[in-house]
Structure formats: C-alpha cells, structure tokens
N, C-alpha and C positions, 0 to 999 in steps of 0.2 A: 584207168579200171578197176581201182580196188574201191568199191562202195562200202565195204560192208568190212571191216577191220575190228579186230576185237584187243582189249589188254586184258593184263589181270586184272582189274576193274569188270569186267563182266564174272560176279564174284562165282568161283568152283567152275571155271567154264575157261576163261581166257587162260595163256601162258607167259605173256608177255608183259613186259613193263614198259609204259608209254615211249621210256627213253629207248629200250630195245627194238620197240615195233619202228620208230623214227627211224633209228641208225642202221636197220635191217634196208627201209626202204630206200634212204641215200644212199646206201652201196650201191644197189639194183639202176639208181638214175630216175627212181620214181620222182614225176614233179608236183603231182597233186595226189594225197591223202585223204579220206573221210574215216573217221574215227566212226565207228556205230556199236559202243559198249551195250548190253543189253539192259535195257530197262533202266539206265542212269546215264548223266551226262558227270560223275565224278572228276573224271580226267579231260574232260574238254579246254579247260584254260592251260593246264601245263600242256599238251599235247599241241596247242596255240605255240606256245613259247618255243618247245623244241622243235617243231616244224620250220618256224620263222629264222630259228638257228644254222639250220641247213639248207634252207633256200627250198625248202617245199610248201606250196600252198597247202594250210591246211583246210577243212572241211568238217564241221561238228554234224553228228546224226543222231540217232539212238535205233538199235533194234527192236522193237517191240516183241514181245514174248508173253505169251500166257501158258501158264506150268511150262512144258517143255515144248512148245508148238512154236514157230517162227508163225509170227501174223504179217508181220510189214516190216522194210525199214523206212523210217523216215529221216529222211537228208532235207539239211535247214538251206535252203535257198540265201538266205541271212541269218543274222542272229538269231532276229524276232523271232525269227520260226523256229530255234528252240525253245522259247517260250510257249509256242504253243504246243505242243509235243507234251513241254512239263506239267501242262495244265490236264492233260489226259491223264497221263502217269499222277499226278497229284489225287484226281479225281477215283483213281484205280486203289492207289495206296491208303489216301487216308479217308474217302468217303462210301468207300464198296461200291462202286461203280464198275460193270462190267466192263474189259476191253472187249472193243466190238471185232471182229473178223478183218471188215470193211475201215478206213480209216476214216474217222471225221471231215468235215472239209476244213482244209487247212490252205491259209493264203500265202503263206513263204513258204510251205515245204515240199517237196518231190517227195513221192511214196513209191515205193519199190515193193513188189511182193513176190513169193516165192512161186514156183510153179502149178505148186500145190494147193495155192489159196488165190486164187485171179477171180476177182469181183464178175458179177454180170456187165457190168458198162464199168468202164475205167475213166477216171476225171480227166481232164488235161495236164493236170500236176501229178498224174500217176503211171504208173510203168509196170514191167514183169523183168524181174530178173531171170536170165538164164544161163547155167552153168556150162563150163563147156562140155563137159559128160553130158547134157540135157538137149544137146545140137541134135544129135539126132533124130528127137521127136518133133524138129520141125517140122519133116516132110510130112507131118499128119496138118488135114487141113484147119481145123481149130486151130491149132497153135501158127500156121504158115498165117494166116488171115490176122494174127496178130504182132508179127513182126515189126511192124512200124510203131508197136508200142515197149519195143522190147530192150534190154540194158544189158551189156556185160556184166556178170556175176560170178567173183572172186571171192569169196570171205577167207580171211585172215584170221588166223587162232592160236598157232603153235609155227614151229620153225625145223625142229629138227624132228627125228623118231622116238629119240628120248623124251622131249616135249609130248607128243601126242601119248606117250603113255603116260605121263601126266597129267595131262588133259584127262584121260580116261579115268585115273585114279582118282581126281577133282568131280570128275560126275559121279563116281560111285559116292564118296563124301556127299555128294549132295542129296543123292536118293537114295542114303544109308543104307546100302545096298555093297554086296559082294562083286568084285572087279568082273568075275566068270557070270553073273547074273545081268549085267548091261546088257539091253538090246541095241540095235541100231540106231534107234529111234534117239537114246539117251545120251548119242556121241555127235560129234560132228567129223567131216567127212574127211578120209585122209588125206583129200587135194588141198587142205584149208593154211598153203602156208606160203609166201613170196615167190611168185617167178616174174621172170624177166617180161617187160611189159610186152618186148618182140615176139615172143613165144605166145602170148597171150592172144597180140594182134593175129598171128600166125594159126591160130585154132580157131578165128570166128572170122577168117578171111575171106568166106562166101556170102558171108554176112557184111558187108562195111556198114549197111542199114543201123545196123544194132550198134557199131564200133562207135559211128558217126553220133545215138541218140547220147552215146554214153560221153563220148569226148564232148558232146552240147552241155550236159548238166555239170561237169566237172567246169566247164568253163564259165557257166552261168552263175555256180554257188559261191561266197564268199562268208568269210570268219571274219570280220569288222568287229573288234572291242577295243573299247579305251580302258587300260589299265589303270589309267592315272585317275581318272573321275571317281570320284565321291559317291557311292553307289548307295549310303546310308540315307535316312529320313536327313534332308535339307535346312528345315527350317519348323520347329516348335510351335511357332505362331504361325501367321499368314506370309511373312517374309523374313529376307535376313538381317532390314533396319530394325524390323520390330522385334525380334529377338537381339537383336542387341541393346535397346532400351530395356528392353525388359530384365536380361541378364544383368544388366547394370544396375539396373533400380534395385534388385534382388541383392547384388551383390553391398551395395551402400547400404543397405538396411540391416544385413549383416554384420558388416561393419563397425557398426554403430554400439551393434548387441552386444559382439564378442570382443571390441575395443576401447569402447566409449569413444565420443566426438572428436576427440582431439589428439589420436595416435597418427602425425605425418607420415612417420615410416611405414605404417600399416596402408596409407590413403596412397603414398607412391609407390609399392606393390602392387595394389588392387590394380592401379592404372595402367601400370606397367603388363601385367598378367591379360587383363582387357584389350589391350592393344594386339598382342600375341594371337590370344584365342578370338578375336576377330577377324585379325589378316588369315588367320590359319583356315577362316567358318569351321569352328568347333563350336560356335554360341549353342547350336540347338543341340548337341553333345552332352554339352551341360548342361541344357534345360530339360532336357527327358530324364537324366539322370536324377535331377533335383526333383522334376515330374514326382516319378517312383520313390524317392524317399520322401518326398510330402506325404504321399499315400501311405506308406510305411508309419509316418508318426502320425498321421491322423489315425489309423487303426490302434497306433499304441504297441506298435513291432521295435524291437532294437535291432538296429542296424552298424555294420563298421564298416568304414568307408576305407580303405587302405591301399599298399600299395603305390605307385609311385602316383597316383593322384592327392593322397596327400601332401605332396609337396606345395600344390597350389594352394594360396591365400583366397582366393577365389571360392575356390569347392572347401575352403573351411568356414569362409564368412556364408555361403549359401547353405550349411548342413549338410554337407554330401561327406564330410570327413570333420571329427573332431580334434586332429593335430595340429597344432599352431605352426607355420611352419618357421614364423620370426623366431619362437620359442628355441627350437632345435636347429638356426641355422641351414634347415631344408631349402634348396633353390630349384626355382620353378623350370628349369631348364634342362633338369632331370627328367621332369614330366613332357613338358612341349617348347619346341624352339622353332624358331623360321628355317633352323637347315634340316632337320629331322626331317626323313624321306614317308617314314610309316608314322600315323597317328597311334598315342596310347590309349589304351582304355582304364575305366577304372573297375578296381575290383572291389564289389561289395558282398558284404557275410551279412546273411539275416539267419536266426534260429532255424533248426530244420523242422521246425513245426510248422514254420511261417511262410516260408519259401514259396510254397505253391502257392500259396496266395496272393503272394508277391505275380509269380509268374504268371498269374489269372486274368490279373491287374494290367500286366503289362499285355496279355494276347487280346483284349478286351480294350484296351484303351487306344491303340494304334495299329488294331484291325489284324483279323487271322491272317489276309492275305497278307500282309507286311513282315509279319514275326513270324521264328523259325528259331529253333536251337542248331547252333553249328554241328555237323556232324563229327564223327571222327572213323577211321578206318581201323578196324580192329584184324592184327594181322594172326595167322596161327602162332601159337607160342611153340615153344621147343617140346613140351609135353604133349601136347593138343597135336601135332605134326606127328609123333612118334603114335600115339594113339589112333587116330585120325586113318593114317597109312594102313599101319600094323590090323587095322580092322577090317581094311577094303579086300588085305590077304586072307584076311580069314583067320588069325590067331586067337586061341583065345584068351579070355580075359588076364588068367593070369598071368600069360607070357606078354601080355599088352604092360601091365604092371610092374612087370621088370623092366622092360625097353624104358618106361617114363621115369621110374628110379634110378637108373643107372645112367650114366655118363658113357656117350658113345665109343670111349678108348674100352672099356670094360663089357661092352656086350656080345654077345654068342658071333661067333664069325661063318655061321650056316648061309647058304646063298639067300634065303629067303629073306635075313635079317636084311645081310650085306643088300639086297636089293631096297631095302625100304630104306638105309640108308640113304642109297642113292638120291630117291624120289624126296626124304626128309629135306638134305642140303638143297634142292634145287626149289623148295618151296618157302627156303629164309626168307622174309620179308613179304611172303605172299598176303596178300588182304582176305579175309574171312568173311567179315561179315562188317556191315556199317552200324557203328551204336551212336549213341547222344553225346555229346561233349557233356561233360561235368557241368559247367555251366553258362557256354558261350551263349549268349544269345544274339541274333539279329535281327535290326528293324531296319527296311529299305525304303526309299523313295518312291521308287516303280513297284508295283506289286512281285512279291519275292520270288514268283513262277517264273520270273522272266529269267533269273538265272539259274535256276535247279528245280525238279522236280521235289515234292515234297515226300517225306516215307512218314510212318508213323511206329515209332516203338512202342515196345510194352508198357513205358512209364507214360503215355499217355500225350506228349508236345510233339508235334512234327519236327522233323528235321529237313537240313539241306543236303544234299549228297555230296557234298564234298566238307571240308575238313578248317583247321582255323589256318592254318597256313595260306590254302587256296582263298578262303575269304579273305585274308589280307592282301592277300596279290591282287583279289579284284577290288581291292577298296571299299568291301563291305565288312567294317570294323565292328565286333563284338561289343557287348555290355556285359559285363562278367559277374552274375548274379551266384554267388556261391551261398554256401549254407553249412553249419559248423552247430556243434550242441553247447559250446561254451554261452554262447548267449541266451539261449534256451535257459542254462541254468542261471545266469543272472538275472532274467528278467523273473522267472517262476520265484527266483526268491525274492525280489523286491514285490512282487504279489502277495505272497506266503508272509513277508512282514506286515505288510499294510492288512493282512488277514487275521493273522494271532495278536501283532500288538498296536496296531490301530495308528503306525509310523507311516510316512511317506519317505520313500530315502530317493532322492536325486541322483542317480548312480553316474549322471553326466557332470556332475559338478566336479568340474578339476580339483577343488578344494581337498575332496578326498577321493578322487580318484585319479591319484599322480601324488600326490605327498602328503602321507600320514603319518605319525610317529611311530602308533602302534602297529597299523601295517607295515611301515619300514621295519623292525623290530624282526616280526615275523619272518621277511625275505630274506634278511641278513642271515638269517639259522633255516631257511630253508621248510619251512613249515609252511606247505604248500600244495599237500596233497589235495586233488578238486580242483583248482584253478587252472586255468584257460594256459595254455602252452609251457608252465612253470611248473609241471607236479609232477616230471617223469624223473627217475634217479639219476639222469646226467644232468638236467636243468637245474634239480636240488642241489648235485655236488658243485654245480659253477656257482651258484647263490653263496653257498657257505664259503668258497674259496675265494669271490671276491667280497665278502662282506657283503654282500649286496643292500644295503639301506636308504637307496635313493632311486626315482621313477629314471632318471638320465643313466644310472648302469644298466638298471634295467633294460634298456634302451636296447646298451650295446650288448650286453647279456643277451637277447633275444637273437642276434645277428650272429655272435661266435661263438656260437653254437651247433651251427649250419657247418655241414661236412665238409666245406670248399675250407673255411679259416680254421675249423678243428683238426681236419686231418691234416694240412699245409706245416701244422706248429705254431701258429700264429696267436691259437686261443690260449695254450699256455705260456707263450710269452706274452700276452696281452694280461695273462694272470699276475706274471712275476712283475712286469711294470707296475701294474694296479699296485700291488702290494708293496714294489722298492721303489718309489717312482725317482730316487736320488742314487739307483745302481744303474743306469745305463745312459748313452749317449742318442740323441739321434745320428744315424750314420750321414744323413746329408740335408742340408737346410729346405730342401723342398717338403723334406715327410715331417720336420718342423713346423715348416710355415702350415702347411695344409691337415697335417693330423695329429697336430699338439693335443686333442680330445682324447684319443685313443692310442696316446703314446706311442706315437710315430708308428702305428700298425694299421694296417688295410683290414677294417670290418666290414665297409657296407661298400656297395654296387660305387656309389660316390666317391670312393677312395680311391678305387681302380682306377677311375675317370681321371680323379685331379693327377693320381702319379703319372699316367698316361699319356697325358695334355702338360703337366707341368713339370714333371721330371724326364719324359722319355721323348717330350717334343712330337707327338703326335698330331695329328689333326682332327677336328671335332669330329670328321667322318669316322674314320679308325676308333675314335672314343667309343660311339655308338654301336662298331662290329664289335667291341670289348663288352659293351653293357649287354648289348641281342647275346652274346654267347655266355653271359655271367648266369642270363636269368633262362637261360634253357630252351631259347630258340636254335633250334635244329641246323638250318640252315647255316647260319651266321659261325656258327662253332665250327664249320668248315673251313672258315677266310681265318681263323684262329691262326695258322700257321703266316697266312701272308702277313696278316698286321704284325707278327713276331720278327719277319725279316727287318722292316718298317721300324719296327723298336730297336731295335741293336745298332741297326745303320744310324738312327736318329740320336741314339745315346752316346755313341761313336762318336760321333760330329761334335756333342755337345761335350767333349771332354770326360765323361763317363768311363771309369774302368772296367775291362771286360768282367769281374768277379762283382762289381757291383751292380750291373746290368742283369746279369744271369740272377742275381737274390732278388732283385727288382721283378723280373718276370716271371720267377718262380712261385712268389707270393700272385702275382696277376692269375698265373695260369691255374693256380688252384681254387681261383672262385667259380670256375666256367659250370654252370650250371647247379650252382650250390649257394649262392648268394642274395641277400636281401638289401634292396635300397631302406635307405635310414627311414623313409616314411610310413615302409610296409613293418619296421622292426619297431618303430616308434606306435604305429596302432596298434601291434600284438602285445606290447608294454601296458596301454592304457586297459585293453582289454584283461589281459594277467592282474591287471592292479586293482579294477573295478570286482572282479572274482575273489581277489586276496582281501577287501576290506567286508567285503560279504562274510568270507570266512571269519575275518577277526571278530565283529561285533556283534553276526548273528548266525552262529556256527550252528544250530541244528536244523534254521530255517535254509542254509546253502547246503547242507550234505543232504537232507532229504532232495532238495530242487536237483542235488548232481545225481541222486541215485534215479528221481524219474526221467532224467534226461539220459538216465542208461550209460552214466558215467564218463569216464575219458580213457585215460591211461591204463588203469585197473578195473578189475572186476569188483561187482556190487560189492562183495564182501570187504574189499578193503575201504570202502565208502562208510560201513555199517560199522566199521570197527573206529572210525574217525568220529563215527557218531557218536559212540560211547565214549570214547576218548573225552568229547566237547559237554560229556554231561547228560547226555542223551538215552532215555530208558527205552531200549530196541525189545518190541511187541513181534511175535510172533502175529502172522496173519489171523485175524479176527470176522466172522460175518455179520457182527454187529457195530465192531470199531474200525475197522479196514476199509479205505476206499479201492479203487482200481492201480490205483498211483498210490506209492506211501504216500502215508499224513502223520503230521503234527499236531497232538491233541496236548498243550501245556510241552514238557518235557518228554511225553509218551509219544514214540515214534512208531507206528502200525507200520508193519512193512506191505507193502501194497497186492492184493489179489494175483498182480500181474509176475509178481515173481515168483508163484508156483507154477513150476514145470507142465506138470499134470494134470494143469485146471485150464480148459477153452476159456479162449478171451472171450466170446460171444456168453459164456456162462459166468464168468466174474463181473461183467458189466451188467448182466442181467440181477445178480445177487444185490447191488450196491443200488440199480433202479427201481428195485422193486421196495427194498429197505427205503427206501427216502420216500417213495409215496406210499407204504402203509404202515410206516414203522418199525421195528427192532422184530427180530424173530424171537419169537416168546420159547419156542423148544424147537429138538431138532425135529420133533413131528411136524412142528409148525413151519419150519424151514422145507421139508420136503412138501408139504402139502403147498405151498408156493412157489417152489422153482423144480421146473423140470430138472431132474440129476438122476442118473445113474449108481448102482453101488459103486463102481472103480472111486467116478468123483468124489462121493462123499467120504469114501475111508480117505481118499486124497486131506480132505476138508477135516476129518476127525483126526488123522495122524497128526496133523500139523497143530491142532490144535484151536483151531478155529471154531468150537464150539464149548470154549473152555469154561463161557460165560452161564452155561447151565450146572458148573459143578461136577459132572459127573464124571467116572473114569474114563477113558477111550475105551476100554475092552466093553463096558456096560453101550459107550454107545453105538458100537459097532454092532454089537448084539439087535439092540434096539432098528438102526437101522435098517437091516435084514428082513426084520418082522415087516417093518413099514413098506421096505421094496418087494416082499416076495412074491413070486411069480409076475413082477412087474413089467407092464408097456405102457409106452408113451401115453396111447391113445385110450386106456383104461385106465388114466390114472385117476379122472372125478369119481368112476366106480369103485376103485380098490381102496381110496382112502377117504376112510368116510370121517367123521367127526367126533367119532367115540375117542376117546385117549388109548393109548397104544398099553396092549396090556403088561403089566408089570411080572417084572420076572427079578427073584430072586437068584443071585447069583453069589456063587462064593467069590471072597473078597480073595483079589489077585495084585499081589504086590507088585510095583512098578520101581525097577531100578532105580537108581539116584540118576544115570543117564541117558533112559531109556530118550528122552524127550529129543536129548541133542542128538542122535543119532537118526532119530524123526526128522531134524530139522536137515541134518545133512544131507538124506535119501532124498527132500522132496526141495530144497534149497541151495543144498551144494556146497553149506558150513552150517557149523553151530551157531545159535543164537542166545539161547539159554544159559551156555559157558563158555569160557575160555577152550582152545584148541588146547590148551595146556595142561587144562583139567581134566584132560581125555587120555595122559599119558600114564605109561603104567608107571615111570619113573617119578619121582620126588624130586629129584635133584631138577635146578634151575639154572645151573652156572654158575661160574665165580664171579664173574665180572657183567656190567649192564652198560646200555647203551650211554646212561649220564657221565661215565665215569670213563670212556675212552680216548677222551682227548688226554690223560694222565699218564695213558700207556703207550706212548710214541716209540717204535721199534720193541715193544713186548710183547710176548706171546699171550694170549688170552685164550680161556677154555668158555663159551659163550650157549646156552641153550636159544634157538628161535625157532620162529616161525615163517615159512617161506611162504611169501610174497609175489615174486615177479625173481625173473634170470631172463638173461638176455644171452643169445648164439651169438660168439664172434668168429670166422673162422682165423686162423696163422697160420705161415708157412711151418710152425712148428705141428700144427693140429687144433681144435675146437678148444675155445677157452671161455669163462661164462663169467659174466657180472651178475651178481644177486641182490635181491632184495630183501631183507627182511625183517621182523620186530622180534623184541625181545619179550618177559612177561608183561615189563611194565607198560608195553604196548608203542614204544618208543622205537625208531627204523633206524637201521644201518645198512651200511654195504658191504659187500666182501667181493675178489676179485678170484677167481679157480682158474689156475692155469695149466696145461696140458699134463703137465707131467703128474699135480696132482689128481686129476683127473682120472688121470689110468686104472687108478686104486681106488678113489674114492669118489664117485661119481654121482649125480644126481639121482634120486629112484621117485622120482613123482612130489605132489605136495605133500606138508607136514611137517613136521617139528624134526630138528636136526639138534646133533651137539655136534659143534665145530671148534676146532683148533686153528689158531692160525695167527700171524704177525699185524698188530696195527701199525699203519703208515700214515700219519698226517700230514697231508698235504696242503698246505694254509689255509688252515682251523679244516678241515676236513677230514674225520678220519676214514681209511678207507682198514677193510683186516684182509691180508693175503691169507687164502686157505690152504692148508698144510693136509689135513683129516678132515674127513666129515662120515657123521653117521646119521642115519634115519632113526627117530627113537619110535619103538612100539609104542601104539596105542591101547586101550583098554580093548578088549574082545566086546563085542556087539552085544549088550544084556539082553535084546530084544531075542537074541538066538542061541540060550544059554543050551538048549537042548539039543541042538545042531551044531556040531561042531566046524563043519565043511562052509556054514554061513558066516561063523563070526564076525570075517575078516573081507567080507563081500564089499559094504559099505564103506571101508576106509579108501578103497581106489577110486570115490568120489570125493575127497579133499583136492580140492584145485590150486592149481599155482599160474600165473600168466606167464606166459613162455615167447619170446621174440626172438628175432636173428635178423641179421644186418650184413650187408658185403661189405661193411667198412672193415680197415685194418681198425687195429685199435690205436687208438690217440698217440702218439708220438714220446716217448718219454724226454727228459728236456736235453741229456746228453745228445739224442738224437735231430736235435732241430740247427737248422745251417743258417738260421734268424742271426742276425751279429746284433751284439748288444753295443759295442763303441766303433765309431767310425774310424779308428785306426786299423782295422783290419783292412782297410782299402785303401 
C-alpha cells in the first residue's frame, strides 16, 4: 500500500534513513515497499539490500517534483524503468529541459498522479493516487468515473511528532525562511507516517477496486539487479580477445624499454600479471587508463600513477606508473588477486593546470552518455546544523555565531537553545546536498543513465546521484583523476629551464630523479622548502632525524610521517632503530623475516597484511578487511573488531603470548585509515625527489615555478625568501618587466602582477597583453592612454613601484596620475586624453624615508621585498645564537631573534601547545616547541619578529628549542604616517604567519612507547 516512501535522501524533506524506513516497515509486517525519493535514485541500491535482509519486496521509484509541487510518482515496473525516468531528470538537471506536468511515454514505468494534477487523458500505465483524506471527494461524478484508474496513496516522510517538526525545520532551511512563515504547501501532511496495512484496507474498504489496483501494481513490479556484474566499459577495443592481445603487445614493448630484452625475472612477472588481469576481466580497465595517460603524454602533461596500482609491473611497462615493483619488492597481489572481491582503481595525479583538459578528453573520448563523476553526499556539518536550525527559529546573527563557536555543553540553557539542541542532534548524519567526488570518474558500458540520473554541480561536470561506496557495490568502478600543484611546479620548472638556459631536463630519468649525490645531501639536512610532500616542518625534521640520504629511506619516510605510524610510536621507534641498528632485537622471527627492510617496524599497509597473515595466521579475506580498514574504507572499519577476535584466537593457537599478540595488534590498529601502501609512498617519493633535484640544480627556476603554482605548505613570502637565499634578485612588480605570473630574467625575479591584491585579474592580463602587442610603456601618460584604469588601481601600481622605470618619485607620479584622470569617465577616454604632454608641475622636493617602500610593499603584497623584516625592527639586537650553531647547544639555554614563518596548534590534555617554524637573521630555518605552561604567559602575538629564550634539544641530529619565554619585538613606526600617530602601526597588522591546526595528539615521547626492543620481554 506504500507507493510513495521518502528517505532523508529526499534532501531537506525526508527524516528517515533507509535503514530506519525499512526497519519500521518490517516491524509492521509490510511485505512490499516502494522507495520514491524526490527527484533522485540516491538510495535505491542500499534500499534493495536492506529490504532483502528482512524479506520485504523492494520496488524502486522516483517522486517527480518541480520546485515545490508534486507532478507525479514514477514507479519502475522493472529496473530498466528507472533508466527511463533518469533520462527525464538528467535532461532537466543538465540540459535545461522543463519537467512536463504530464509524464512522457514510458515503457516500463507506472505513473501515479496526485488528484490535483490529473491529465485530461490517462495512458494505460498511468493512475491516480488517492489519499485517505481525499476519499470523500469520490462522491463527485468527475472523480467517481476515474475510480478504475485509482491507487491507494499513502506517502511516508516521518514517524513521530518530533520528526514531523524536524521535517518542518528542514523545509524552512530549504526555503530559507522562518518556521513561522512556512505555508501548508511547503510541508508534508501530518498523516505521512507508516500505518498498519489493515488500517489502510479498512479506510478504503468501500473501494475494493482501488485496493485491487494497488495490490496488482505491487505484484507486477520488480527490482531485479545484478550486483556482481561489472558495469564498467567492458572492452577498450571490440572484444575481450583483442583487448588481451593489445595489452600483451603494449606490456612487452614497455618491458623491453624498461628492462631490456633479457630480463627473465621481469618477463615472468609480466606473464603472471597478464594471466590474472585476463582472468579478472581487467584488460579494458588497464587499457582505458593507458589511453588517458597516452593522451596526457601527447599533450606534454606530467602525471604520477600512484596507489596500489604501482605494485603492477604491467602498469609500469605501459607507462601508467613510474615505479619499478621489482626494485622495491612490491607484490602485485596487493593490487589485484583472484581472491579479491572488489577490484581496485588506479590513482593518477595531474597538475592542477591540466586536469580539466584530461577530464574533457575522457568525456569526449568515451561519450558523455557513458561518463560521469561519482557523487558524494555532503552532510550537515556541526556548525552548519546550529546555524541553519537557529536561523529558522529567528535567532540574530550574533547569537548564531555564539552557538557555532561554543560547544553544546557551554551553551545557554534557555528553552529556544534547548529546542535547537534537540533538532541539531536529530540531524546528525543527515545529507544536506549532493556534490562532486573530488576525483572519481565512472565510465560505464551501458549509458550511465541506466543506473542514475545525472546532476550538474557548479564545477561543470555531470555527477551521478550516489557516492563511491554505492558505485563500488554495484560494480561501477571509478577511475581516480586527481590534481595537485607539485606536478605543475615540476613541469613549469622544466619549461622555464628550457626557456632561460636552453637545457632539456628529462625529469623522468630515474638516474636523476631517484638517486643523485647533491640532492641526497639536501635531503639529509632537510633543505626541501618548496618540494612536494617533504617541505613541511614535520617532514623536514624527520628527514634530518633519519639523515635521509637516499631514495629508499625517503620511501619509508613518506609513510612513517602518516598519523597511524607516527601516533602509535612506531615512527619514533623506526628513527631509533635506523640510527642504532645494533641496539634492538626482532621480537619474533616473522618480523625479522618479513620486515627486515624497516627494522621490524610496520610501516606500510603491506607490512600489516604480512604480519596479520604470517604472524597472526589470518585468512587472505581477513587480511583484505584489514587493508580496507587501513585505507579508510568506512564500511570495513566496522568489521575490524570481528577480525580482532579472530586474530587473538589464531595467535593463541600458534603459541604466541597474550602480551606479544596485544602489542602486534596495537600496532595494526593504529594504521586504520592512516597508512600508505608501499607503492603509494614510492610514487610520492619519486615526485618529491624530482622537485628536489630541480631545487638543487635550478633553484631560481624552481622557486619561481613554486610561486606561480601558488606554493604548497607555506605562503608566497617564504618562497620569495628561498629565492633570495638562492641568489635571486627579487623585484617588485613593474608594468614593463613583469608578467601576470612571476618572471625570471637572468637572476632578476620580477614578482607577478597576480600577487597585487588590489589589482583586478582582467587589468593585470590587459597590461601584459597590451605591452606585448604595442611595446613597452614610455611613461605614465602613455600607460593611461593605453590601459583603461581608474585612479585607485593606478595608485596601487604607483605605490608598489610599477612605474619606477620613469625615474620619477612616487609623489610626483601620484600628482601626474590625478591630472591625467581628472573628471575621468571611461566612455570619454578618447576625448579627455589628448596627445599633448601633461603639464609639468614643479613640486617641492619631498624626502622619502628609507623604509617607506617597505611599508608600501607590506600593504600591497603582505610582506617587504626591498628589505628584511629584521631591518624594520627598532632594536639592533640580533640574538646571541644562530641556527648554524644550534647543534653545539644541546641541553643549553639560548637567546635568539627570529621571524615567525608558521605555527601549528596541537590540543593536549593540559591545554593547547604550538610548534613554531622560524628564520634567523641569516635566513636559516629552525623549529620550536611551546608548551601550555609557557604559552599562558608568553603567547603568540601574530606575525613578526620575536625574541626567544629556550633550551635546545637535539633529537637524532635535529635541534628543536623548547621555549620558556618570548616577546614580540616592536617594529619602527610606519614612516608614511609620521604626521598621524594613530595610523603609524596599522600596517604592522598585515605581517602574516601560517597557522595550521591538528586534532592529533603530540607524537609520543620515547618513554611513552610500549613497542619492545628485545624479545626477552615476551
């Protein structure tokens, strides 16, 4: 009887999860159920599974609404019917087609109209839904004659009075209005909850024909769907046989290129992989990925194939990845094996500049009817729940701000706030909107609308209405097309080297991108600012602690920096064992046999799987559950406890002590959601090394490219500092020398016009384009003649020094600009700007103070260029110790003057603490730790220079200063406002710092780690 059920995937309308909807139906003994979420199929696949668990017949449908009005309910006679409705919704969502009041001609869909939208003529598959409260209308002749085409219509939207109120709140949120202003049409009826089948039959007992029609529809409909059949594009060519043949040919061509003609080990591995790929019908997946990469190479784009796909020698041979699995002993089974239930996917990174071109190629090459992004359901976040619910209750902005900033425990206790709390809690896990998955592309064999309607989010690529978990469930595997700035930096650097030096750098040559002497020296001392993944303070500290001087150690470092390894204490233990390889024992032979490369420490996902299988005796299936838990697959994390019981029982059967088993599993648990597979670490390490090589040998080109790719971990100022330290002469923007992006000319680095916050992007481009077309600007007057610009923008350019080529002081240029633009209106430009030279004014000579330019730069760029921040201090003190000497001061107190680069906030049980990164007057970096006791009296006061007093702690070659006291040092007053004391310190507030936060606890100290070093403990 229930032809019109809503879950909470009817966004901002329904209040029931799919599980709860099915549970309530089952508790009432309901045998058939139709899910008809509003304009979406998001939940139908989960709905089918939930229904079949409890013996309910699932039927799929969609409620078609236009704005706030129900047009009709479409119920699929069989699964293909859903595809028919999907096409209609896709045309509406993506192509701007209007939803018709009357349903189009459907082949396998029943249509049920509400009584207020009955078409003039009903087709054979079309009916009228009659509500219990509408039965009294059937005495009217015009309705009585339609009884043979009527169905029982009992929508379900909520289950309790509280949920009805929640529904009203959701509707108010959706309509952006107050609860009190909702109309009757905005909300569902108060009767839209489950009733027993008997009570509905009783209500319709005078109309047995309506009951019979409804029962017949429920009996006729079915929802058959094969969850096991792969839905991806089946063949890259025309058949499986030709796919196999092509993949084999490509693999052997690549084998010869990568390994030469006589490498039997590689050949055996290729044959083994090809056999598994063939048996699992994965040839087309490999070939489609190869095709995308081939296009990328043809276009000159850089890519990185990473993740578990780099375990495959076939993917290495055909160019998808650049990681040799033989070199690093990567095993293919981690990526693909005959026991694996769910196929893997390739993760491929492109530069953020090239990703859209890759996406366009995929959509064009494989057809817009077969390609879409995976969707994702964005839930109401904690703050947004308070803000949205508070808003519909009419709270003012300041009270909303208070609610979102404070925890629930310290909110006011008035009745309104308590009511808001009630509904905020009910909305937990509620989807708020659908969005685009960051990288997951689906390429289907059948038109993708067979499985989902498509939507068009603002980013411009169509998405399906379900998320990656559902896509995986229905065997529609995604291709991960990712983007990052690191690859853009590498590609731009290589191009810039070619332009400035005429040198072609083959950055993919592993002789220079994996093991190069000078690059290894930089690596060992953490001189890696600007380099992908290895520039953060934590990573640079790790590299120094390890004295990381080769690619293999870098691979390990890329993984042990991850939260799971670090937080469990295994990172610190790895550092100890790496530095003292003769001061520990393997506490079991399995650890020595399988983890010798990492000193018996679990570092990669593969290590955990090895220990689970060879030490714990778990089956391969349980090992795969562990793998999925470690890679953050939410559904598998729930099964982790089941595996734990099996692990402990199995270890006991193998004679392991309780203590040894507990320690082994503690390490395993710490990995959940936070570890890399070895191939992923290796891929990251290659890219890190590529960027490091360029930094070492072409530092100016590299830093310019980092700036143009909008940096990485730090703000632009830090990369400009690095450029100066590398011998670059950094120049403020100039209309005759600067480009839109930062440009390198010899050793001169001209900052790009894009860095000027007060300059519109359009004008910045126009300045460069006009100059390239008609030559350099000869004067300010010439510039104003050629560029349509207002007085505020021209003042910005004057203040930054963009007209210094004229030789005129800034104050004179400002007067000239005002004369040129007097009474300026863009439409009168040609009339106002005559060819005669501007009248020369004899101005009194105005003396400019030394640092006026520096303060102009701080105002317009956020940092000084023409001098160092230390030059702007009132004090001449520069500290008594410098970074270059810190290693000599272990356990000693030092006083240093330093400029704040970044600080990281870490909450602890005793209060908040910070880790700081600084540079001294020589431009060298160092790190500090600030504990709660110190911060109570000596807290951070924003960006700038500080005098620091602290104790040096040298931890495995890496000095950190534990700060006891610090004070921000006053800068000189702004000389531009010597006449206005109130403004002399305004611009100082624009001196920035990078501030980041983490929810992780500080890494454990050595004495807090339970990891044993000697097996005698057990």
